[in-house]
N, C-alpha and C positions, 0 to 999 in steps of 0.2 A: 504494500500500500504506500503510495507516494504522497498522499494528502489526506487531511482530515477536514471535516465540515464543522464549523463553529458559528455561533451567532455573534454579530458585531453591530455597533451603532454607526450608521453612515450619515455623515453630514452632507446635505445637498440643498443649495439655495436657501440656507438659513434654517433648515429644519432637520431633525434627526429621525432616522428610520431604522428600525431593527430588522436586519436581514441576515441570511445565512451566507457564509463565505468559505471557499476552499483555501486551506493554508498548507503550504509544503511542510512535510515532516522532516525534522532534523534529529537524528539519534546517533549515538556513538557506535562504531563498529571496531571490534578488536580483531586484529590479524595475528594468528599464532602459527609458528613454523616449528615442526617437530616438537610440539607441546609447549614451546616457549613463546610468551607474548612479545611481539616485536614492534607493534604499532597500534595506535588508536586514532581513527579518523572520524570526524563528524560528517555524516552522509545522509542521503535520502534512502531509506530501506528499499532496495530493488537491485537485482543483479549483483548481489554481494560477492558471489564467487568470482565473477568477472572483475569486480573492483579489486579484490585481493590478488588475483592472478596478474592483472595489469600493473598493480603497484609493485609486486615482487619482480616482475619483468623489468620495469623501469628502474628499479633499485639494483639490478644486476644479480639478484639472488637466484632467479631462474632464467634460463636462456630459451627454453622451449617447453612444450608440454611433456617432453621426455624426462624433464627434471622433476616432474610431479607424480608421486605415487598415488595420492588421493587428496580429495578436497571435501570437507564436511562443513555444511552450513547449519548453524543453529541460531537461536535468537541473539542478534547483535554480535555474532562471532563467526569467524571462518577459521577452521583448523586445516592447515596445509601440511601434508606429510611428504617430504622430499624423497625422491628415488635414492636408493643406496649409493649410487655413483656420485651424487651431488653432495659436496662437503659444505654443510651450512656455515660453519665457522669461517671458511675461506671465502664463501660467497658473500656473507654478510659484511665482511671486511671491506668490500667494494662499495658499500653504501656511500652516497655523496655527502659532502659536508655543507653544501649550499642548499638551503631549503626555502628561502624566500628572498624578496627584493631588499629586505632590511638587514641582511646578514652581516654587512659591513666588509665583506671580502671584495677585492677589486675584480674587474672584468677578466683580467688575465688569469688570475687564480681560478676563477669559475670555469673558464674555457679550458684551461689546462686540466682541471679536474675531470671534465668530460672526456678529454683525450686519454687520460689515464684509465678511464673506465671502458676502454676498447670501443669508443664511438668512432667508427671509421667514416671517412669521407663518403658521401652518397654519390652515385653516378652523376656526372655533370649534366648528362643529357638523357632524355627519355621521350616518351610520347608527348607531342606538343599539347599545351593546354588551351582550350578554346576560351577566349575572353568572354564570349556570350554566356558560357556555362558558369564562369566565375561570378558574373553579375547576377546569375539566377540562383546561386547557392543559398543566399539568405532565405529566399522564398521556399526552396526545397527543404531546408533545415526546419523552418518554422512550421511547415505542413506536418512534420513528424513530432512536434513538441506538444504532445497531448497534455502532459502534466503542467507545462508552462501556461498553456491556454486556460487551464482551470485555476491556477494559483498565481501566475505572474512572478513566481519566486524561485525558478529553477534555471540553472545554466544548461547548455546543451553542447554536445560534441557529436559531429556526424562524419563518418568516413564514406567517401564517394569513390566510385571507380572513375577512371579518366574520361569516360563517356557520360558521366553524370548519374549512374545508377547508385542509389543509396544502399550501402552495404550494412552499416550499423549506425544506430543513433541511440544515444543514452543521455538521460537527464539527471541532474543532481543539484543539491544546494551548493556544492563545491565544484567549481569549474575543473579543478584537478581530478576530482573523483569521477566526473563525467567522462573525462578523457581516459582515465584508468579503466573504466568499464568498457569503453570502446576497444582499447588495446587488449584487454582481457578477452573480449568476445572474438576479436580477430586472431588472437593467439590460439584460441581453441579450435579455429578453423585453419588447418594446415594448408588448405588449398589457396588461401588468400595471398595475393602478391601485393604487399604494402608499397613496393617501389613503383607501382603504377596507380597510385591512389592520391586523393586530395582530402585533406582534413579541413573541415569547416567548424569554426568556433563561434559561439554566440556572444562573446564579450571581447575583452582586450587580450593581447598575447604577451605573456610574461616569460621570463627565463625558464621557469619550470615546465610550462606547457611545451615550449620548443624543445627542451631536453627530452621530454617524454616522446614527442614526435620523432626526434632523432633516434632515440633508442629503438623505436618501432620501424625505423627506415622509411618513414613517410616523407617524400621529397617536397611536397607542396602543402603549405599551410595558409589558409585564408580565414579572415575574421571580420566581424562587423565593427570591431573596435580598433584601437591603436596598439602597435607593438611597443615594447620597451626597448631601450638602447641595447641591452644585453641580448634580448631576443633577436634583434637584427644582427648582432655580432655573431651569434651562433649560426644563423642562417647563412651569413657570408662565409664563415669558416668551413662549414660542412656541406656546401653546394646545395643549399635548400632554397626554394622559391617561397617568398613571403609576401602575401597580400594583406593589406589592412584597409579599414573603412570601406568594406565591400558593400556596394549598393546596386540597385537595379540599373543605375545610369553610369556606373564607373567604379573605380577602385584605385588604391595606391599600390605600386609595386616597389617594395623596399629592397629586395634582393632577387637574383635569379630571373631577370626579365627574359633571358634567352630561351626559357621554356615556353613562353606564351606565343601563340600564333599572332601574327601582326594583323591589325584591323584592315 
């Protein structure tokens, strides 16, 4: 369940009216690996296993579903048991030290940390991206945002094929959780080729979102909001194409303009 219905007082033209309203749910989720609690995130309850798998993948703790022996979901908890060949202590040592934009570390340290975590350069070229498709992505994303349409309180991340087919769309009160859910869903589908996909985000683009896209080998990221300076730096360094302020009548290209078809 992604939302609950409550009664509120609505002020309208100087009068108060008692109405019912859908509100997005926010609850903690504990992620455990081999019986040990390693993270707690505030999320919208839905697709919890995907969220946990996506988070573990982006942290470098798992590299594929072959590293996962089992996943058990209970109330506000996901227990992941790693496959015998995966050394949890060694894998967890690769966790990043930069977690948000206020960490105080310089851009160089942040980018070097990514390089140290085996983030390889993405292929410089791939299937060309249709600018008309980019402009239509916010509409396509919004069509799938059923929970946002009810509550107005959820972020969304959508993974599209290069020809515009919606592959996965997930919503959450946390933009990072929404992307982890998408990556977890894609990770579970071994036939998916992320290197020929486009990620569409409902808000701004931070360092952490670009880092997650990079870990998942997604070469093209588009958003309705603005990117941060460090998000742009990641895109430049790792051959990613980054679009911001995407609207039906245009967008900004911050990096990787060579991938887009010319008008």
